[in-house]
Backbone as a ProteinNet text record, in pm:
[ID]
protein_1_A
[PRIMARY]
XXXXXXXXXXXXXXXXXXXXXXXXXXXXXXXXXXXXXXXXXXXXXXXXXXXXXXXXXXXXXXXXXXXXXXXXXXXXXXXXXXXXXXXXXXXXXXXXXXXXXXXXXXXXXXXXXXXXXXXXXXXXXXXXXXXXXXXXXXXXXXXXXXXXXXXXXXXXXXXXXXXXXXXXXXXXXXXXXXXXXXXXXXXXXXXXXXXXXXXXXXXXXXXXXXXXXXXXXXXXXXXXXXXXXXXXXXXXXXXXXXXXXXXXXXXXXXXXXXXXXXXXXXXXXXXXXXXXXXX
[TERTIARY]
-703.3	-801.9	-747.7	-768.7	-729.8	-807.8	-740.3	-811.9	-908.2	-897.5	-986.3	-1119.6	-1147	-1275.3	-1343.5	-1459.4	-1533.2	-1507.9	-1538.2	-1492.1	-1596	-1553.4	-1632.8	-1659.8	-1567.9	-1589.3	-1694.7	-1693.9	-1786.3	-1931.4	-1943.2	-2084.2	-2117.2	-2025.3	-2052.5	-2091.2	-2023.1	-2056.9	-2201.7	-2229	-2360.1	-2471.2	-2445.9	-2555.2	-2570.3	-2463.9	-2487.1	-2549.4	-2525.1	-2602.9	-2759.1	-2787.6	-2920.2	-2979.9	-2913.9	-2964.4	-2992.2	-2911.1	-2933.2	-3064.1	-3114.3	-3243.3	-3349.2	-3334.2	-3436.3	-3437.1	-3320.9	-3311.2	-3299.7	-3251.8	-3225.2	-3315.8	-3406.8	-3501.9	-3487	-3468.9	-3465.2	-3314.5	-3296.5	-3157.5	-3079.4	-2941.3	-2838.8	-2828.6	-2823.7	-2804.3	-2937.3	-3012.6	-3128.2	-3092.2	-3099.1	-3047.6	-3134.5	-3248.8	-3342.3	-3282	-3195.9	-3136.8	-3058.5	-2991.1	-2918.3	-2992.1	-3115.5	-3214.1	-3241.7	-3281.2	-3302	-3186.7	-3068.7	-2955.1	-2915.6	-2914.4	-2886.8	-2992.5	-3124.9	-3227.2	-3238.5	-3290.3	-3312.8	-3219.7	-3114.5	-3016.4	-2917.9	-2905	-2804.2	-2861.9	-2953.9	-3024.8	-2940.7	-2838.1	-2749.2	-2670.4	-2616.2	-2536.4	-2619.6	-2736.6	-2829.4	-2868.8	-2894.3	-2928.9	-2812.4	-2692.8	-2572.7	-2569.1	-2593.2	-2579.6	-2695.3	-2808.3	-2921.2	-2899	-2806.4	-2793.9	-2745.3	-2794.2	-2752.9	-2603	-2538	-2385.6	-2332.6	-2389.6	-2334.7	-2381.3	-2444.2	-2511.6	-2413.1	-2302	-2202.7	-2139.2	-2110.6	-2043.8	-2127.9	-2251.4	-2348	-2371.5	-2369.2	-2384.3	-2260.7	-2149.9	-2027	-2035.7	-2065.4	-2086.1	-2187	-2284.7	-2390.6	-2328.9	-2256.4	-2215.6	-2112.5	-2016.3	-1907.5	-1960.7	-2069.7	-2117.7	-2194.4	-2273.3	-2332.8	-2234.7	-2134.6	-2033.1	-1969.8	-1939.2	-1875	-1976.7	-2104.5	-2198.6	-2234.9	-2228.2	-2239.3	-2119	-2007.6	-1889.9	-1898.1	-1948.5	-1974.8	-2074.5	-2181.5	-2276.8	-2221.2	-2123.2	-2058	-1977.2	-1916	-1833.5	-1926.5	-2043.1	-2139	-2178.8	-2204.9	-2245.6	-2142.7	-2018.4	-1907.2	-1890.7	-1956.9	-1949.3	-1887.8	-1857.4	-1798.5	-1904.2	-1875.2	-1974.8	-1927.6	-1809.2	-1767.8	-1737.8	-1788.7	-1770.4	-1707.7	-1590.2	-1525.8	-1528.4	-1592.2	-1610.6	-1502.1	-1393.2	-1281.4	-1307.6	-1291.7	-1323.8	-1466.2	-1550.1	-1690.2	-1769.5	-1725.7	-1791.5	-1944	-2022.5	-2171.8	-2220.7	-2143.3	-2194.3	-2323	-2415.4	-2537.5	-2564.8	-2467.5	-2490.5	-2544.9	-2485.6	-2511.5	-2656.5	-2723.6	-2861.1	-2964.2	-2922	-3007	-2948.9	-2876.8	-2798.8	-2901.2	-2902.7	-2996.6	-2952.7	-2824.1	-2762.1	-2765.2	-2852.6	-2872.6	-2748.4	-2672.2	-2557.2	-2429.1	-2443.3	-2315.1	-2290.7	-2175.7	-2142.5	-2065.6	-2107.5	-2044.1	-1959.8	-1834.9	-1749	-1727.9	-1773.6	-1743.6	-1626	-1511.3	-1394.1	-1377.5	-1350.4	-1328	-1264.4	-1212.2	-1173.9	-1275.3	-1237.3	-1335	-1425.7	-1372.8	-1459.6	-1558.8	-1529.5	-1624.2	-1733.7	-1710	-1805.3	-1902.9	-1838.6	-1932.5	-2036.7	-1981.8	-2065.4	-2173.8	-2133.3	-2222	-2334	-2291.2	-2381.2	-2485.5	-2448.2	-2540.2	-2638.8	-2603.7	-2678.9	-2783.9	-2740.7	-2826	-2930.1	-2888.5	-2989.8	-3093	-3051.2	-3139.4	-3228.8	-3199.6	-3274.4	-3360.3	-3343.1	-3420	-3393.5	-3256.2	-3214.7	-3160.2	-3213.9	-3171.2	-3034.5	-2951.4	-2834.7	-2859.7	-2827.4	-2863	-2760.2	-2817.2	-2726.3	-2607.2	-2598.3	-2481.7	-2385.3	-2394.6	-2298.4	-2206.2	-2072	-1970.2	-1900.5	-1898.2	-1824.8	-1679.5	-1585.1	-1434.8	-1385.8	-1380.8	-1321.9	-1168.8	-1099.9	-959.6	-880	-788.8	-693.4	-561.5	-533	-411.1	-283.1	-281.6	-162.9	-128.1	-220.4	-205.4	-234.5	-295	-344.3	-334.6	-297.9	-291.4	-436	-457	-586.1	-608.5	-503	-516.6	-554.4	-488.1	-512.2	-661	-705.5	-835.9	-951.7	-931.4	-1022.2	-1024.4	-903.1	-907.8	-981	-961	-1032	-1179.4	-1219.9	-1359.1	-1423.1	-1349.2	-1398.7	-1395.9	-1326.6	-1299.4	-1225.3	-1285.4	-1232.5	-1125.4	-998.8	-885.6	-870.1	-935.1	-926.2	-1035.7	-1121.4	-1233.2	-1210.9	-1255.2	-1242.1	-1332.7	-1290.2	-1364.6	-1361.9	-1457.9	-1463.7	-1441.7	-1355.3	-1319.7	-1372.1	-1458.5	-1497.2	-1425.1	-1360.5	-1265.5	-1290.7	-1416.9	-1449.9	-1414.7	-1366.9	-1345.5	-1239.4	-1133.7	-1031.3	-891.7	-863.4	-722.9	-670.2	-739.5	-668.5	-611	-664.5	-618.7	-505.7	-461.5	-361.5	-215.9	-116.4	17	37.2	138.3	168.2	197	264.9	292.8	167.4	70	-54.2	-139.5	-138.2	-214.5	-147.9	-16.4	38.3	13.5	19.4	0.2	-144.5	-238.8	-380.8	-392.8	-332.8	-340.6	-270.7	-170.1	-98.9	-184.9	-273	-380.4	-469.1	-523.2	-621.7	-552.6	-438.4	-361.5	-331.4	-320.7	-297.5	-421.2	-535.9	-653.1	-663.8	-754.5	-767.5	-817.4	-788.7	-843	-988.7	-1036	-1176.2	-1194.9	-1097.6	-1109.7	-1083.2	-1127.4	-1117	-1123.2	-1070.7	-1089.2	-1131.1	-1225.3	-1282.7	-1258.9	-1208.7	-1177.5	-1184.1	-1176.7	-1161.7	-1034.7	-973	-845.8	-848.5	-764.9	-760	-648.3	-687.9	-593.8	-490.8	-367	-244.4	-293.3	-284.2	-326.2	-259.8	-143.6	-63.9	-137.9	-219.9	-286.6	-406.1	-460.9	-583.5	-574.4	-685.9	-697.2	-692.9	-671.9	-679	-809.2	-916.9	-1051.5	-1051.6	-1009.4	-1000.6	-921	-810	-711.8	-772.9	-851.8	-921.6	-1025.9	-1097.4	-1195.2	-1127.7	-1013.5	-943.9	-891.8	-840.6	-778.5	-887.4	-1005.6	-1123	-1159.4	-1165.8	-1206.2	-1102.3	-976.3	-856.4	-858.2	-894.2	-902.7	-1004.3	-1124	-1233.9	-1199.7	-1145.8	-1114.5	-996.1	-901.5	-794.7	-856.4	-947.1	-1002.8	-1078.4	-1132.1	-1205.9	-1097.3	-966.3	-866.3	-828	-877.2	-854.6	-800	-667.1	-614.3	-584.5	-584.7	-545.8	-392.1	-354.8	-206.6	-160	-252.4	-204.5	-269.1	-195	-242.2	-184.3	-257.6	-201.6	-241.2	-178.7	-226.1	-279.2	-359.7	-405.8	-290.7	-174	-57.2	7.2	35.4	100.7	19.8	-119.7	-204.4	-199.2	-202.1	-202.3	-67.9	43.4	171	167.1	100.3	99.4	13.9	-95.5	-172.1	-100.7	-33.9	43.4	158.9	217.6	322.9	267.4	151.6	90.6	52.3	35.3	6.9	-132.8	-202.6	-331.6	-327.4	-416.8	-412.3	-504.8	-628.4	-730.6	-760.8	-754.8	-766.2	-868.4	-956.3	-1045.6	-1040.6	-1038.3	-1041.5	-1152.5	-1229.9	-1339.5	-1346.8	-1344.7	-1359.4	-1498.3	-1512.1	-1643.6	-1708.1	-1627.7	-1698.5	-1758.3	-1677	-1743.6	-1855	-1845.6	-1956.1	-2089.1	-2063.7	-2175	-2242.4	-2157.2	-2212.2	-2284.1	-2234.4	-2296	-2430.9	-2435.5	-2544.1	-2614.7	-2572.9	-2628.9	-2685.2	-2703.1	-2742.6	-2898.2	-2939.4	-3084.1	-3163	-3110.2	-3183.1	-3263.8	-3389	-3473.9	-3424.6	-3361.7	-3313	-3171	-3114.3	-2986.8	-2869.8	-2875.2	-2775.7	-2657.8	-2541.2	-2420.6	-2301.2	-2198.6	-2077.3	-1991.9	-1936.2	-1857.7	-1727.8	-1662.9	-1542.8	-1413.7	-1430.6	-1310.4	-1217	-1277.9	-1199.6	-1117.9	-1169	-1084.7	-1069.3	-1156.7	-1149.4	-1174.9	-1114.4	-1125.8	-1146.3	-1238.7	-1266.9	-1185.2	-1143.4	-1064.8	-1118.4	-1118.9	-1138.3	-1022.8	-965	-854.5	-895.7	-882.3	-910.9	-783.6	-788.3	-681.3	-690.3
1147.8	1142.6	1087.3	1143.2	1085.1	960.6	847.8	727.3	731.3	822.6	830.2	908.6	957.3	1023	995.6	1029	999.9	1103.6	1061.5	1153.2	1258	1383.2	1493.7	1494	1463.9	1462	1347.7	1228.7	1129.6	1176	1261.2	1316.8	1407.9	1498.2	1582.2	1516.6	1406.6	1325.9	1264.9	1212.6	1157.2	1258.3	1370.7	1484.5	1519.4	1519	1563	1446	1317.9	1220.1	1221.4	1256.9	1279	1395.3	1511.1	1627.6	1593.8	1514.2	1479.5	1412.7	1327.8	1264.8	1363	1475	1574.1	1676.6	1712.2	1831.7	1792.4	1665.1	1641.5	1516	1550	1451.5	1427.2	1293.7	1180.4	1176.2	1106.8	1101.4	1007.9	1040.8	961.8	837	847.7	742.7	737.4	628.4	608.9	558.9	650.8	608.4	657.7	606.3	652	629.8	536	516.6	632.3	705.8	822.8	929	953.9	1038.6	996	869.4	816.4	824.8	793.7	795.6	924.4	1026.8	1164.8	1224.8	1194.2	1245.3	1395.8	1455.4	1599	1674.7	1607.2	1665	1761.2	1791.8	1870	1977.2	2064.3	2150.9	2246.2	2301.6	2396.8	2336.4	2216.2	2144.9	2106.6	2064.2	2022.5	2143.8	2255	2372.7	2414.6	2398.2	2435.5	2327.1	2209.6	2100.6	2113.7	2168.2	2190.5	2315.9	2409.5	2535.6	2515.7	2593.9	2580.8	2578.2	2657.9	2653.2	2519.8	2434.9	2308.9	2190	2228.7	2132.5	2042.9	2097.4	2018.8	1920.2	1967.1	1875.8	1762.2	1787.4	1673.8	1587.2	1644.6	1558.8	1455.6	1508.9	1417	1314.7	1351.7	1252.5	1136.2	1169.1	1070.8	998.5	1057.6	988.5	890.3	927.2	839.7	711.3	729	603.9	524.5	583.4	510.9	436.4	497	437.6	313.8	330.2	220.2	105.7	137.5	33.1	-38.4	44.8	-19.2	-113.6	-80.3	-159.8	-286.9	-276.8	-381	-482.8	-425.7	-510.4	-594.2	-535	-616.3	-724.6	-698.3	-807.1	-915.2	-877	-974.9	-1063.9	-1008.9	-1077.3	-1178.4	-1151.5	-1245	-1350.4	-1337	-1444.8	-1389.8	-1266.5	-1227.6	-1207	-1260.9	-1274.3	-1200.8	-1120.1	-1049.9	-913.8	-815.4	-675.3	-612.4	-545.7	-479.5	-327.2	-255	-116.1	-58.7	-4.1	47.6	192.8	229.8	361.4	390.5	293.7	295.3	417.6	486.2	600.3	580.8	666.1	646.3	591.1	513.5	452.4	354.8	359.6	288.9	167.1	128.8	21	-105.8	-147.5	-270.7	-272.4	-155.7	-152	-143.3	-144.7	-149.5	-244.2	-340.9	-436.7	-529	-521.3	-598.3	-744.4	-783.7	-905.5	-991.8	-1082.2	-1168.6	-1251.5	-1294.9	-1367.6	-1294.1	-1156.5	-1083.1	-1043.6	-1090.1	-1052.6	-915.1	-824.3	-696.7	-677.3	-632.3	-605.2	-453.3	-384.4	-246.2	-224.1	-160.4	-140.2	-1.5	34.4	179.1	176.4	300	314	279.9	228.4	191.2	307.7	429.6	540.5	573.3	572.5	605.9	488.1	367.4	257.8	268	302.1	322.7	431	552.7	656.7	617.3	540.4	507.7	417.2	317.9	215.1	280.1	392.1	470.4	542.8	601.2	665.5	567	443	337.9	303.8	281.6	246.6	358.2	484.9	597.5	607.4	561.2	576.3	453.8	353.2	230.1	153.5	159.1	83	-39.8	-152.3	-287.3	-318.3	-398.7	-449.7	-581.4	-588.9	-703	-819.4	-944.3	-1064.4	-1078.5	-1025	-1048.8	-924	-857.8	-740.8	-777	-743.7	-768.6	-628.6	-583.4	-459.6	-501.7	-434	-458.3	-340.1	-329.7	-215.6	-230.7	-137	-152.4	-33.4	-62	36.8	6.6	87	58.2	73.5	130.4	127.3	-4.6	-90.8	-217.2	-333	-321.3	-432.7	-393.2	-490	-464.6	-495.5	-437.8	-456.3	-607.7	-679.6	-832.7	-898.1	-868.7	-948.9	-911.5	-781	-757.9	-816.6	-818	-893.8	-1037	-1096	-1251.5	-1283.3	-1205.6	-1226.6	-1209.6	-1123.1	-1087	-1199.4	-1286.7	-1387.6	-1375.9	-1282	-1274.1	-1397.8	-1442.3	-1570.6	-1523.1	-1537.4	-1480	-1581.8	-1685.3	-1784.1	-1746.4	-1653.6	-1624.6	-1472.5	-1435.6	-1288.3	-1203.9	-1075.9	-981.5	-845.4	-762.4	-626	-535.7	-432.8	-338	-196.8	-137.2	1.9	93.3	198.4	277.1	428.1	477.1	616.3	706.3	833	934.6	917.7	831.5	797.8	830.8	798.3	799.9	947.4	1052.3	1187.8	1206.8	1138.5	1171.9	1071.9	986	883	936.8	859.8	881.9	778.8	805.2	715.3	573.1	557.3	424.5	353.7	424.2	357.1	331	404.1	368.8	244.6	236	124.2	0.6	19.7	-108.7	-156.7	-79.8	-128	-191.5	-125.3	-181.9	-325	-338.6	-472.1	-587.5	-549.2	-646	-693.5	-590.4	-619.2	-695.8	-657.4	-720.2	-861.2	-905.1	-1043.7	-1130.3	-1069.7	-1144.6	-1223.3	-1329	-1412.8	-1328.5	-1371.9	-1318.3	-1296.9	-1171.9	-1131.1	-1040.3	-1025.1	-916.2	-779.1	-670.5	-536.4	-433.7	-320.6	-206	-83.4	-8.8	106.1	222.4	333.5	443.8	574.4	691.2	816.1	877.6	963.3	1027.7	1176.1	1256.3	1399.4	1418.6	1502.1	1532.8	1627.1	1600.1	1695.6	1832.8	1926.5	2062.6	2134.9	2095.2	2152.4	2136.1	2035.1	2010.5	2088.1	2159.7	2226.7	2358.9	2404.4	2543.9	2641.5	2769.9	2870.3	2868.4	2851.1	2840.7	2714.8	2607.9	2482.3	2480.7	2556	2561.4	2642.5	2747	2818.9	2737.2	2655.8	2563.1	2455	2408.4	2304.3	2365	2487.9	2546.2	2568.8	2610.7	2625.1	2493.3	2388.3	2263.6	2201.5	2228.9	2186.5	2257.2	2379.8	2449.3	2396.9	2364.8	2315.5	2170.2	2088	1959.3	1970.2	2054.2	2066.1	2130.1	2218.5	2271.4	2177	2072	1949	1855.5	1880.6	1782.4	1678.9	1674.4	1575	1627.9	1671.1	1742.6	1649.3	1699.3	1623.9	1597.6	1486.2	1452.8	1393.8	1322.9	1249	1283.5	1306.4	1350.9	1276.3	1253.3	1186.5	1264.4	1217.8	1255.2	1115.5	1111.7	987.4	892.9	954.9	873.8	821	896.7	844.6	747.2	763.5	674.9	534	546.6	420.8	336.7	422.5	350.2	277.5	345.3	291.1	154.5	160.7	41.5	-71.3	-44.4	-140.8	-201.7	-107.2	-147	-245.5	-224.2	-306.5	-446.2	-454.9	-586.6	-599.5	-481.2	-484.2	-487.4	-561	-581.9	-487.4	-485.7	-404.6	-275.2	-162.4	-28.5	56.5	116	226.9	346.2	456.6	586.9	674.5	734.2	819.6	946.8	1064.8	1192.5	1257.9	1382.3	1444.2	1435.9	1442.1	1428.3	1282.7	1186.2	1049.1	1016.5	1082.7	1061.7	1133.1	1259.9	1323.3	1233.9	1180.1	1091.4	973.7	914.6	797.9	822.5	942.4	960.8	1084.5	1187.9	1326.1	1361.7	1273.7	1306.8	1327.8	1432.6	1463.5	1479.1	1538.5	1567.4	1692.9	1692.8	1808.6	1920.3	1887.8	1990	2040.4	1983.3	2046.6	2001.7	1920.2	1883.4	1811.6	1867.7	1812.5	1844.5	1765.8	1795	1896.6	1989	2094.1	2038	2103.7	2057.2	2086.8	2125.8	2160.3	2041.8	1915.8	1794.4	1790.1	1813.5	1803.7	1656.1	1569.6	1425.2	1335.4	1210.8	1115.3	977.1	894.6	766.7	666.4	555.6	451.8	315	218.4	77	2.9	-87.8	-172.4	-316.6	-404.2	-545.8	-634.5	-737.7	-828.2	-924.2
1917.5	2034.6	2155.3	2269.7	2392.1	2420.9	2472.9	2503.8	2610.5	2698.4	2817	2799.4	2673.7	2656.6	2523.9	2513.4	2390.8	2282.9	2157.8	2053.5	2014.8	2018.6	1969.2	1831.2	1751.7	1604.4	1566.1	1644.3	1611.6	1635.3	1736.9	1757.7	1640.1	1598.3	1491.3	1363.3	1337.3	1211.7	1228.5	1347.8	1362.2	1353.2	1393.4	1394.8	1241.1	1169.4	1029.8	946.8	982.2	928	953.7	1084.6	1128.8	1049.9	1046.8	972.5	833.1	766.4	631.8	615.2	709.8	706.3	705.7	771.1	774.9	664.5	612.3	532.7	377.5	350.7	208.5	167.9	66.4	37.4	-120.2	-165.4	-73.6	-21.8	97.7	151.3	71.4	60.5	-1	77.3	221.7	306.1	379.2	374	453.4	590.3	684.2	823.5	939.7	947.7	1051.4	1197.6	1207.4	1350.7	1389.8	1296.2	1335.4	1412.6	1359.8	1429	1563.2	1586.4	1720.9	1819.4	1761.9	1847.5	1896	1812.3	1849.9	1935.2	1907.6	1983.3	1970.3	2084.2	2081.7	2174.7	2212.4	2309.1	2268	2134.1	2082.5	1984.8	2030.7	1938	1861.1	1927.5	1861.6	1755.3	1786.5	1684	1572	1592	1495	1400.3	1466.8	1392.5	1295.1	1348.3	1260.9	1140.7	1171.1	1059.5	962	996.3	912.4	826.9	862.7	790	646.8	554	417.6	400.3	480.3	463.9	499.6	581.7	601	508.9	409.2	318.2	264.1	205.2	133.3	223.6	349.5	446	488	517.5	551.6	441.7	310.7	196.1	189.5	212.5	210.2	319.2	443.5	543.3	512.8	434.3	391.9	282.3	184.8	69.8	101.4	204.8	226.2	296	388.3	443.4	339.2	246.8	143.9	60.7	24.7	-62.2	10.2	135.3	214.6	222.9	252.8	264.4	130.2	20	-115.6	-146.9	-103.1	-119	-34.7	92.5	175.8	112.5	49.9	-10.6	-129.4	-194.8	-302.6	-231	-124.1	-50.6	-0.1	47.8	95.3	-16.8	-136.4	-245.3	-289.1	-254.4	-286.9	-181.5	-71	32.2	164.3	169.3	306	410.6	522.9	643.4	761	752.7	862.4	827.8	907.6	879.6	1007.6	997.4	1108	1079.5	1178.8	1172.3	1262	1208.8	1270.3	1313.9	1449.1	1485.8	1470.7	1517.7	1483.2	1524.9	1640.7	1684.1	1704.2	1637.6	1654	1518.1	1443.4	1328.2	1361.1	1268.2	1288	1208.1	1121.7	1031.3	1105.1	1217.5	1284.5	1327.2	1342.9	1397.9	1287.1	1166.5	1046.3	940.7	988.6	901.1	820.5	694.5	612	591.8	631.3	600.8	724	734.4	858.3	890.3	779.6	811.6	832.1	832.6	857.8	991.7	1049.1	1182.6	1176.4	1267.1	1274.2	1396.4	1387.8	1491.9	1500.1	1603.5	1622.3	1709.1	1651.1	1729.4	1755.1	1878.2	1925.3	2063.5	2105.7	2237.7	2337.2	2452.5	2552.1	2592.7	2619.4	2656.1	2553.9	2427.5	2320.1	2311.1	2346	2342	2460.3	2574.5	2693.3	2657.8	2605	2564.2	2471.4	2352.8	2260.5	2320.2	2401.1	2451.5	2548.9	2609.4	2688.1	2602.8	2491.2	2402.4	2339.1	2304.4	2246.5	2352.9	2478.1	2577.9	2601.6	2602.1	2623.8	2505.6	2387.4	2268.5	2252.9	2339.3	2329.4	2194.2	2153.4	2031.6	2079.9	2038.8	2080.8	2020.3	2095.2	2039.7	1958.9	1829.6	1752.6	1798.9	1779.1	1819.8	1733.9	1615.8	1533.9	1546.4	1656.8	1685.6	1795	1784.8	1879.7	1901	2026.8	2061.9	2091	2035	2058.7	2111.7	2242.5	2315.7	2314.8	2244.9	2220.3	2271.8	2375	2417.6	2343.7	2243	2158.2	2232.5	2354.2	2433.9	2486.7	2508.1	2571.3	2484.8	2373.1	2286.3	2136	2051.9	1913.2	1852	1724.9	1662.4	1634.9	1593.5	1566.4	1683.8	1788.6	1921.3	1972.2	1957.7	2003	1915.5	1787.2	1702.4	1720.9	1746.7	1772.7	1897.6	2009.1	2131	2113.2	2025.4	2000.2	1911.1	1849.3	1776	1624.3	1573.1	1421.9	1378.7	1266.5	1203.7	1098.2	1134.4	1042	919.3	926.5	803.1	702	736.2	635.8	607.7	489.3	438.5	523.6	541.4	609.5	536.8	548.9	500.8	619.7	602.5	693.2	666.2	743.5	721.4	805.6	764.8	842.1	801.9	831.4	795	909.8	858.3	960.5	1056.5	1026.2	1110.6	1062.7	934.3	888.7	899	885.5	886	1024	1127.6	1270.4	1317	1227.1	1259.1	1227	1289.9	1241.7	1133.8	1051.4	940.2	989.9	1097.8	1159.8	1195.2	1257.2	1290.7	1162.9	1067.1	945.2	878.9	872.6	804.1	894.6	1023.9	1112.3	1085.6	1074.2	1045.3	910.1	801.7	672.1	670.2	740.9	746.5	802.8	904.3	958.3	850.1	776.2	669.4	551.8	519.5	410.5	427.4	554.8	582.2	586.8	569.8	566.3	437.6	429.1	312.9	192.4	68.2	-50.2	-42.2	-96.4	-88.5	15.7	104.9	215.5	160.9	219.7	175.8	284.9	249.5	349.8	275	327.3	263.5	366.6	321.9	419.2	339.9	408.3	354.7	401.5	319	363	329.6	398.5	374.6	261.7	171.5	51	102.2	72.7	98	69.6	168.6	147.3	37.2	14.3	-103.3	-231.7	-248.2	-376.2	-400.5	-288.7	-291.7	-363.6	-418.5	-468.3	-359.6	-382.7	-278.6	-188.7	-256.8	-190.2	-108.9	-163.6	-88.2	28.3	10.7	130.4	247.7	211.9	311.1	384.6	303.5	372.3	456	403.7	479.2	611.8	607.5	730.7	835.1	794.6	882.8	955.9	864.7	921.6	1018.7	984.6	1063	1200	1193.7	1320.7	1409.2	1355.1	1437.5	1495	1423.9	1472.5	1574.8	1556.4	1647.2	1785	1772.8	1896.4	1974.3	1902.9	1972.6	2025.4	2010.6	2060.2	1971.6	1845	1759.9	1619	1624.3	1507	1392.9	1268.9	1146.9	1157.3	1117.1	1118.3	985.6	912.9	797.5	667.7	567.7	435.6	329.7	220.9	99.4	-27.2	-136.1	-266.7	-326.9	-427	-473.9	-516.8	-561.9	-607.2	-483.5	-379.9	-264.2	-187	-181.1	-122.2	-195.3	-328.2	-406.9	-376.8	-367	-331.5	-197.8	-96.9	24.9	25.6	-51.2	-48.9	-130	-230.9	-306.1	-214.9	-138.7	-55.6	60.6	100.9	204.9	140.1	15.8	-46.8	-111.5	-118.3	-185.9	-334.3	-398.5	-547.1	-617.9	-586.2	-657.2	-569.5	-630	-557.7	-635.4	-565	-620.8	-538.5	-609.8	-534.9	-606.4	-517.5	-576.6	-494.1	-575.3	-522.3	-538.4	-524.2	-530.1	-659.4	-762.6	-908.4	-914.8	-880.7	-892.3	-802.5	-678	-583.9	-639.4	-701.7	-756.7	-859.2	-947.9	-1048.1	-994.7	-888.1	-820.9	-757.6	-676.7	-575.7	-591.7	-672.5	-660.1	-790.8	-894.7	-1023.4	-1026.2	-1088.9	-1122.1	-992.2	-887.1	-761.9	-777.3	-731.5	-746.2	-657.6	-550.2	-447.9	-490.1	-598.7	-640.7	-549.1	-460.1	-358.5	-448.9	-424.4	-493.9	-398.6	-412.9	-342.3	-416.5	-342.2	-412.1	-469.6	-560.3	-629.1	-543.2	-413.6	-335.8	-316.1	-306.5	-300.2	-177.6	-58.5	68.5	105.7	60.6	106.3	-16.9	-13.6	-113.6	-46.7	-109.9	-52	-133.4	-66	-129.2	-73.9	-165.5	-129.2	-188.6	-98	-141.1	-113.7	-209	-200.1	-184.3	-111	-100	-217.1
[MASK]
+++++++++++++++++++++++++++++++++++++++++++++++++++++++++++++++++++++++++++++++++++++++++++++++++++++++++++++++++++++++++++++++++++++++++++++++++++++++++++++++++++++++++++++++++++++++++++++++++++++++++++++++++++++++++++++++++++++++++++++++++++++++++++++++++++++++++++++++++++++++

């Protein structure tokens, strides 16, 4: 993504989370703020997100946020009081945060944050007192420096949410961010999703991947980084993480999609996997 403009993929994700609230009952992720934030200004995109063909993708968008927030809840139960949302985009957790003692830091490019704050104001969504915006231009500032200036306490553990970002990074940038998290105190963790190496996909999965890759590339945000579960595990071990969990579509179906009257399930194509790594 270019640093001077807001993210088109962030808007697409937010619209799918909002569509999930309307189309899938009960929702996997209870996110009424998404509907308010998106509003009625994107009818064609919303119509596409609500279409039955898009059901699997919006289900995954909801499930990955639900999984990350469930992992965050476990961290809070262990005493974590700092949550860093990397590449926050139009994430809505901070505006429905159930943990009064949890400080939330939203990190993103300056242009994306200006756009988001305008949308929040237009939707009359108040900014909570325990939210800090961290506008970060990576050309001139490191993540660690930006978080330090924003008030993150590096002597206390923190949970990092990093959804919808890793596939767009270079390997160097991915490793640089992991190193920041891995240097945090014990009890810290990072949760993110990654794109599976296309060579691992079935022929049908490869077709689905190619179509998705074409869409994000056309939006100016092409995929760059892919892993297999084995190579991702090696990267996390190399960075210094001790406990690692990876969950794919089958595990997510067991967690969140069992016994639904509407039959909503994630397909077995397996384009993306979620990972949580603990320091």
